[in-house]
C-alpha positions, 0 to 999 in steps of 0.5 A: 503490526504494520506488516499485518495491516498491509497483508490483511488489507491486501487479502480483503481484495482477493475475492474481488480479484479472483471473482469469488462469491457475490460480486457485491460482497467481494467489492465491499471486502475490497473497500474494507481493504482500502479503508484499512489502508486509509486508517493506517495512514491517518494513524501514522500521520497522527503519530508522526505529528504527535511525536514532532509536537510533544517529544523533546527529540521529535524534530530529530526523530521526524525531520522536516523532509521526512514529514513532508514526504510522508504527508504527500505519501499519506495524502494520496490514499487519504485524499483519493480513497473516499471519492474512489469508494463513493464513485468507483467502489466496484471497479476492479482496477481500484481493487487491484491497486489496493491489493498491489500497493498493500501486498508489496508494502507488507512483503517488502517490509517483512523481507527487510526485517528478515534480511536484517537477521541474516549473517551475510558472511555465511554463504547460505545466508548470503544466498537467502539475502540475495534471493529475498531481496530479488523477490522484493525487487520483482514484486516492487517492479511488477506492482509499483511500475508495470501493473500500477501503470496498467491499472491507473491508465485503465482508471484514467480511461474510466474517468475520461469515459465517465466525463469525471473531470467536471 
């Protein structure tokens, strides 16, 4: 379900990114993608905290370091999502960020599961393993470094121009 949620959340952004249809509808769909991610993150944190609190091996399943990392990770989308929706819902850089982050996560998770099924002692499957992981690497570098830097810089410039620091 995690892959499906990430892929579907990213697909909601496509009409805005490709400027398909009514811009207001496209923007609303992209916001649905962002809200989908926020809902997933909230559900994931509730699950983690429930396992920690009520299961015998909860602390072993989710050690303190993992909980802290996931709290920080999940708080970014959850904490920034609503203000961005309220003030910048039509900003295509926000829609690109939502698409990039969700699509890359869905793709990387799916590729990770597929590669677990490969027998790398067989040359063809080793080649498939390398090719799939290369695709995942290129996707991550593009969406989580190059395009992320461009989109966040554009958003920071927008915040500056809007004097949104007040």
